[in-house]
BALUMMAR-300660 format. One record per residue: x, y, z of N, C-alpha, C in turn; residue number from 1; residue in one letter. Coordinates in pm, 1 decimal, m for minus. Example, Ala and Ser with C-alpha at 12.3 -4.5 7.8 and 13.67 -1.06 7.14 Angstrom:
+----------+----------+----------+----------+----------+----------+----------+----------+----------+-----+---+
:       nx :       ny :       nz :      cax :      cay :      caz :       cx :       cy :       cz :   k : r :
+----------+----------+----------+----------+----------+----------+----------+----------+----------+-----+---+
:   1319.0 :   m569.0 :    780.0 :   1230.0 :   m450.0 :    780.0 :   1320.0 :   m330.0 :    780.0 :   1 : A :
:   1285.0 :   m225.0 :    708.0 :   1367.0 :   m106.0 :    714.0 :   1290.0 :      3.0 :    787.0 :   2 : S :
+----------+----------+----------+----------+----------+----------+----------+----------+----------+-----+---+
# end
This chain:
+----------+----------+----------+----------+----------+----------+----------+----------+----------+-----+---+
:       nx :       ny :       nz :      cax :      cay :      caz :       cx :       cy :       cz :   k : r :
+----------+----------+----------+----------+----------+----------+----------+----------+----------+-----+---+
:  26278.6 :  16121.1 :  14774.4 :  26202.0 :  16073.8 :  14881.2 :  26169.7 :  15931.8 :  14839.1 :   1 : M :
:  26157.8 :  15903.7 :  14710.9 :  26119.7 :  15767.2 :  14664.1 :  26232.3 :  15678.9 :  14710.5 :   2 : D :
:  26373.0 :  15704.0 :  14696.2 :  26468.1 :  15626.1 :  14720.8 :  26477.6 :  15575.2 :  14883.3 :   3 : T :
:  26427.3 :  15667.7 :  14954.8 :  26413.8 :  15637.9 :  15103.8 :  26323.1 :  15519.8 :  15118.1 :   4 : I :
:  26192.6 :  15544.7 :  15062.7 :  26098.7 :  15442.5 :  15084.1 :  26120.6 :  15306.0 :  15025.0 :   5 : F :
:  26209.1 :  15320.3 :  14905.9 :  26274.6 :  15200.3 :  14853.4 :  26358.1 :  15120.2 :  14936.9 :   6 : G :
:  26442.5 :  15202.7 :  14997.3 :  26545.8 :  15147.4 :  15091.7 :  26478.8 :  15081.4 :  15226.2 :   7 : L :
:  26372.5 :  15147.3 :  15258.2 :  26286.3 :  15079.5 :  15375.0 :  26238.5 :  14960.6 :  15340.3 :   8 : I :
:  26169.6 :  14952.7 :  15219.3 :  26109.9 :  14857.4 :  15173.5 :  26178.9 :  14719.8 :  15139.5 :   9 : Y :
:  26314.3 :  14751.8 :  15081.8 :  26418.1 :  14655.5 :  15065.3 :  26467.5 :  14606.0 :  15207.9 :  10 : F :
:  26467.6 :  14676.0 :  15313.0 :  26511.1 :  14628.5 :  15439.2 :  26410.8 :  14545.2 :  15502.1 :  11 : G :
:  26285.0 :  14583.8 :  15483.0 :  26174.5 :  14500.2 :  15541.9 :  26179.1 :  14357.2 :  15462.9 :  12 : V :
:  26186.6 :  14358.4 :  15335.3 :  26210.2 :  14230.0 :  15259.9 :  26323.6 :  14147.3 :  15305.3 :  13 : L :
:  26441.2 :  14214.1 :  15331.0 :  26562.8 :  14140.2 :  15373.6 :  26530.2 :  14065.3 :  15523.5 :  14 : A :
:  26476.1 :  14163.1 :  15598.5 :  26439.2 :  14104.9 :  15732.5 :  26354.6 :  13997.5 :  15751.4 :  15 : V :
:  26249.0 :  14010.2 :  15664.8 :  26142.7 :  13901.2 :  15655.5 :  26202.3 :  13782.7 :  15590.9 :  16 : V :
:  26271.8 :  13793.8 :  15492.6 :  26333.0 :  13657.5 :  15421.6 :  26429.9 :  13591.5 :  15521.3 :  17 : G :
:  26514.2 :  13660.8 :  15586.5 :  26614.2 :  13590.5 :  15667.8 :  26546.9 :  13544.3 :  15799.0 :  18 : V :
:  26454.7 :  13620.4 :  15860.0 :  26394.4 :  13586.0 :  15965.6 :  26306.1 :  13449.1 :  15935.9 :  19 : A :
:  26241.6 :  13454.7 :  15827.6 :  26167.5 :  13328.6 :  15803.7 :  26242.7 :  13207.2 :  15782.7 :  20 : G :
:  26350.6 :  13231.0 :  15727.2 :  26432.1 :  13108.2 :  15697.0 :  26501.3 :  13061.8 :  15819.0 :  21 : Y :
:  26570.3 :  13149.7 :  15896.9 :  26626.3 :  13106.5 :  16016.2 :  26523.7 :  13050.9 :  16132.1 :  22 : V :
:  26416.2 :  13115.5 :  16139.2 :  26314.9 :  13084.9 :  16244.6 :  26260.8 :  12938.7 :  16209.5 :  23 : I :
:  26231.9 :  12918.7 :  16092.8 :  26183.9 :  12782.2 :  16048.0 :  26263.9 :  12669.5 :  16064.1 :  24 : S :
:  26402.7 :  12693.6 :  16018.7 :  26513.1 :  12596.1 :  16014.0 :  26523.7 :  12558.6 :  16172.7 :  25 : K :
:  26546.2 :  12669.9 :  16249.5 :  26567.7 :  12635.8 :  16392.6 :  26461.2 :  12552.9 :  16462.0 :  26 : N :
:  26317.4 :  12590.2 :  16408.6 :  26211.5 :  12533.7 :  16470.7 :  26212.2 :  12378.4 :  16435.9 :  27 : F :
:  26238.4 :  12342.6 :  16301.7 :  26231.3 :  12216.1 :  16278.9 :  26327.6 :  12131.6 :  16335.8 :  28 : V :
:  26463.5 :  12195.1 :  16353.5 :  26572.1 :  12123.0 :  16415.8 :  26556.3 :  12106.2 :  16567.4 :  29 : R :
:  26481.6 :  12196.4 :  16629.5 :  26466.4 :  12192.4 :  16784.7 :  26342.2 :  12114.7 :  16811.3 :  30 : R :
:  26220.4 :  12159.0 :  16768.5 :  26091.0 :  12108.1 :  16801.7 :  26034.3 :  12002.2 :  16730.7 :  31 : R :
:  26068.2 :  11988.2 :  16609.7 :  26010.7 :  11879.1 :  16514.2 :  26090.7 :  11766.9 :  16482.2 :  32 : L :
:  26217.6 :  11756.4 :  16566.3 :  26307.6 :  11657.1 :  16528.4 :  26247.4 :  11508.2 :  16538.4 :  33 : R :
:  26150.4 :  11486.3 :  16634.5 :  26084.8 :  11363.3 :  16673.4 :  25951.6 :  11342.1 :  16600.3 :  34 : F :
:  25910.1 :  11435.7 :  16519.1 :  25784.6 :  11422.2 :  16451.7 :  25808.7 :  11370.5 :  16306.7 :  35 : V :
:  25755.6 :  11249.4 :  16276.9 :  25771.9 :  11174.9 :  16147.7 :  25709.4 :  11249.6 :  16026.2 :  36 : D :
:  25623.3 :  11324.5 :  16039.9 :  25550.3 :  11387.4 :  15948.1 :  25616.2 :  11508.1 :  15876.1 :  37 : A :
:  25729.0 :  11564.2 :  15947.5 :  25795.5 :  11663.3 :  15891.8 :  25899.2 :  11613.1 :  15786.3 :  38 : V :
:  25920.9 :  11476.0 :  15790.4 :  26005.2 :  11423.8 :  15686.7 :  25937.4 :  11404.5 :  15547.1 :  39 : Q :
:  25806.9 :  11435.7 :  15545.6 :  25723.5 :  11425.8 :  15425.5 :  25777.2 :  11537.0 :  15326.3 :  40 : S :
:  25789.1 :  11500.1 :  15201.2 :  25807.4 :  11605.4 :  15098.5 :  25713.0 :  11731.7 :  15081.9 :  41 : P :
:  25602.0 :  11703.5 :  15136.0 :  25486.4 :  11803.3 :  15133.9 :  25504.2 :  11904.5 :  15233.7 :  42 : I :
:  25579.9 :  11874.4 :  15350.0 :  25592.1 :  11959.9 :  15470.8 :  25635.9 :  12107.3 :  15436.6 :  43 : A :
:  25744.1 :  12110.2 :  15360.8 :  25784.8 :  12241.4 :  15338.6 :  25696.7 :  12331.3 :  15259.5 :  44 : P :
:  25617.8 :  12273.4 :  15158.7 :  25519.9 :  12338.5 :  15086.1 :  25408.7 :  12378.8 :  15180.4 :  45 : V :
:  25367.4 :  12305.9 :  15262.0 :  25257.2 :  12336.7 :  15354.4 :  25295.5 :  12437.7 :  15458.5 :  46 : L :
:  25424.1 :  12430.2 :  15499.0 :  25486.3 :  12542.9 :  15585.7 :  25478.7 :  12681.2 :  15520.8 :  47 : A :
:  25522.1 :  12665.2 :  15387.1 :  25524.5 :  12796.5 :  15311.9 :  25392.5 :  12858.8 :  15287.8 :  48 : G :
:  25292.1 :  12757.1 :  15256.3 :  25165.2 :  12814.7 :  15228.2 :  25097.2 :  12873.0 :  15362.4 :  49 : V :
:  25132.8 :  12810.5 :  15465.4 :  25083.6 :  12858.8 :  15592.9 :  25134.2 :  12993.4 :  15628.2 :  50 : L :
:  25264.6 :  13013.2 :  15603.1 :  25336.5 :  13138.8 :  15630.9 :  25262.8 :  13245.7 :  15542.6 :  51 : A :
:  25256.7 :  13213.9 :  15421.1 :  25180.5 :  13315.7 :  15346.1 :  25043.2 :  13351.7 :  15387.8 :  52 : F :
:  24976.4 :  13262.0 :  15429.2 :  24844.7 :  13280.5 :  15465.2 :  24833.9 :  13370.3 :  15588.2 :  53 : A :
:  24936.4 :  13353.2 :  15678.2 :  24941.9 :  13429.3 :  15795.0 :  24990.2 :  13579.9 :  15775.9 :  54 : I :
:  25074.0 :  13596.0 :  15662.5 :  25138.2 :  13722.6 :  15632.1 :  25032.2 :  13794.4 :  15538.7 :  55 : M :
:  24949.7 :  13726.0 :  15458.2 :  24872.6 :  13799.7 :  15361.8 :  24788.6 :  13907.3 :  15427.9 :  56 : W :
:  24709.7 :  13881.4 :  15523.4 :  24621.0 :  14000.8 :  15596.4 :  24720.1 :  14121.4 :  15634.2 :  57 : P :
:  24838.8 :  14096.5 :  15671.3 :  24933.5 :  14209.0 :  15703.2 :  24972.3 :  14291.8 :  15577.6 :  58 : L :
:  24934.0 :  14239.4 :  15458.6 :  24977.2 :  14330.2 :  15340.8 :  24914.1 :  14449.9 :  15329.3 :  59 : S :
:  24811.3 :  14468.8 :  15416.7 :  24754.5 :  14614.2 :  15399.6 :  24820.8 :  14712.9 :  15474.6 :  60 : F :
:  24927.1 :  14679.6 :  15541.7 :  25002.3 :  14778.2 :  15615.8 :  25105.4 :  14849.4 :  15510.2 :  61 : L :
:  25163.5 :  14963.2 :  15544.6 :  25220.5 :  15039.0 :  15450.3 :  25347.7 :  14973.4 :  15380.5 :  62 : P :
:  25437.7 :  14922.8 :  15459.5 :  25563.4 :  14854.8 :  15397.9 :  25572.7 :  14716.3 :  15396.7 :  63 : F :
:  25449.4 :  14641.6 :  15414.1 :  25432.6 :  14511.4 :  15399.4 :  25328.9 :  14476.6 :  15281.3 :  64 : V :
:  25369.0 :  14422.9 :  15167.7 :  25301.0 :  14429.3 :  15045.8 :  25273.1 :  14269.7 :  15018.9 :  65 : T :
:  25216.1 :  14228.1 :  14914.3 :  25185.1 :  14099.6 :  14898.0 :  25316.6 :  14020.9 :  14851.2 :  66 : T :
:  25420.3 :  14097.0 :  14799.4 :  25549.5 :  14059.6 :  14769.7 :  25629.8 :  14010.9 :  14900.3 :  67 : T :
:  25607.7 :  14090.5 :  14993.2 :  25658.9 :  14053.8 :  15134.3 :  25597.8 :  13918.9 :  15192.9 :  68 : T :
:  25474.6 :  13894.6 :  15171.6 :  25393.7 :  13778.6 :  15201.0 :  25465.6 :  13665.2 :  15131.9 :  69 : A :
:  25472.6 :  13668.5 :  14997.6 :  25525.2 :  13566.4 :  14917.6 :  25674.6 :  13517.3 :  14958.9 :  70 : V :
:  25748.3 :  13629.4 :  14981.8 :  25889.4 :  13617.1 :  15028.7 :  25882.7 :  13530.4 :  15152.7 :  71 : L :
:  25799.6 :  13572.3 :  15252.6 :  25782.9 :  13507.7 :  15372.5 :  25746.5 :  13351.8 :  15356.8 :  72 : A :
:  25653.8 :  13326.9 :  15266.8 :  25629.6 :  13183.1 :  15222.3 :  25736.5 :  13110.0 :  15189.2 :  73 : G :
:  25803.5 :  13169.2 :  15080.1 :  25916.0 :  13099.2 :  15029.3 :  26035.4 :  13071.8 :  15137.0 :  74 : F :
:  26069.0 :  13190.0 :  15201.2 :  26167.9 :  13163.4 :  15306.8 :  26129.5 :  13055.6 :  15410.1 :  75 : A :
:  26012.3 :  13054.2 :  15449.6 :  25972.1 :  12950.3 :  15552.5 :  25984.1 :  12817.9 :  15483.1 :  76 : T :
:  25938.9 :  12800.0 :  15357.3 :  25957.9 :  12673.0 :  15279.0 :  26092.2 :  12624.3 :  15288.1 :  77 : A :
:  26182.9 :  12713.8 :  15230.3 :  26329.8 :  12671.2 :  15221.9 :  26386.6 :  12650.6 :  15351.2 :  78 : F :
:  26343.4 :  12729.3 :  15455.2 :  26408.4 :  12702.0 :  15596.0 :  26347.3 :  12572.2 :  15640.0 :  79 : G :
:  26217.8 :  12528.3 :  15626.8 :  26172.8 :  12395.1 :  15679.4 :  26247.8 :  12287.3 :  15594.3 :  80 : T :
:  26274.8 :  12294.7 :  15459.7 :  26349.1 :  12190.0 :  15385.0 :  26482.7 :  12179.5 :  15432.4 :  81 : A :
:  26548.2 :  12293.3 :  15473.4 :  26688.7 :  12296.0 :  15514.9 :  26698.9 :  12215.7 :  15655.7 :  82 : S :
:  26599.2 :  12257.1 :  15735.8 :  26597.0 :  12181.1 :  15864.5 :  26567.1 :  12029.3 :  15848.9 :  83 : G :
:  26489.6 :  11994.9 :  15764.9 :  26462.3 :  11853.2 :  15741.3 :  26597.5 :  11791.1 :  15695.9 :  84 : V :
:  26664.7 :  11853.1 :  15601.0 :  26798.8 :  11795.6 :  15552.0 :  26898.1 :  11794.0 :  15671.2 :  85 : R :
:  26902.1 :  11879.7 :  15750.4 :  26983.8 :  11890.0 :  15874.9 :  26944.1 :  11770.9 :  15967.2 :  86 : A :
:  26833.7 :  11750.3 :  15983.3 :  26787.9 :  11635.0 :  16070.6 :  26834.4 :  11501.2 :  16019.8 :  87 : L :
:  26828.5 :  11483.1 :  15894.0 :  26864.9 :  11362.7 :  15797.5 :  27002.7 :  11342.5 :  15824.4 :  88 : R :
:  27090.0 :  11445.1 :  15827.1 :  27219.5 :  11437.4 :  15839.0 :  27261.6 :  11409.1 :  15996.9 :  89 : R :
:  27178.6 :  11431.0 :  16073.5 :  27210.6 :  11406.7 :  16218.3 :  27235.3 :  11544.3 :  16300.4 :  90 : G :
:  27229.1 :  11646.9 :  16232.1 :  27250.1 :  11773.7 :  16296.0 :  27131.8 :  11834.9 :  16374.9 :  91 : E :
:  27137.0 :  11845.4 :  16484.1 :  27022.4 :  11904.4 :  16577.1 :  27085.1 :  11981.5 :  16680.2 :  92 : Y :
:  27000.1 :  12069.5 :  16734.8 :  27041.6 :  12145.7 :  16858.3 :  27021.6 :  12080.7 :  16974.2 :  93 : I :
:  27115.5 :  12045.8 :  17058.4 :  27089.7 :  11980.3 :  17174.4 :  27123.1 :  12065.6 :  17296.2 :  94 : D :
:  27027.2 :  12082.0 :  17370.8 :  27037.8 :  12178.4 :  17475.1 :  27026.3 :  12099.6 :  17604.2 :  95 : R :
:  27133.8 :  12105.2 :  17694.9 :  27119.9 :  12018.6 :  17813.9 :  27144.9 :  12115.1 :  17932.9 :  96 : Q :
:  27086.0 :  12080.2 :  18040.7 :  27086.3 :  12167.3 :  18161.0 :  27199.1 :  12113.2 :  18246.0 :  97 : L :
:  27326.0 :  12115.4 :  18199.1 :  27446.9 :  12068.5 :  18268.3 :  27523.7 :  12198.2 :  18308.5 :  98 : T :
:  27576.3 :  12209.5 :  18432.6 :  27649.3 :  12314.5 :  18485.7 :  27798.2 :  12323.5 :  18397.5 :  99 : P :
+----------+----------+----------+----------+----------+----------+----------+----------+----------+-----+---+
# end
């Protein structure tokens, strides 16, 4: 029974890590491409701390622990940094309303 809970916990960690990275990277590339403050070296750190602060109260749930909150913070920080690097290279998501 312990291995089933470990597998569920690992799945939650994987989903939180990948989702935090992808969502923050796409958010920076789509929404924050014209914001100069995101180019600051402190922006990924601030985003990671904010993600941790949001996830920490959820650590009282059964499969969400403090480790999950820390992983969400790191994933968000690395995703933000990756999105900023993509903006510097000129890669951004351009959505046009053309038929």
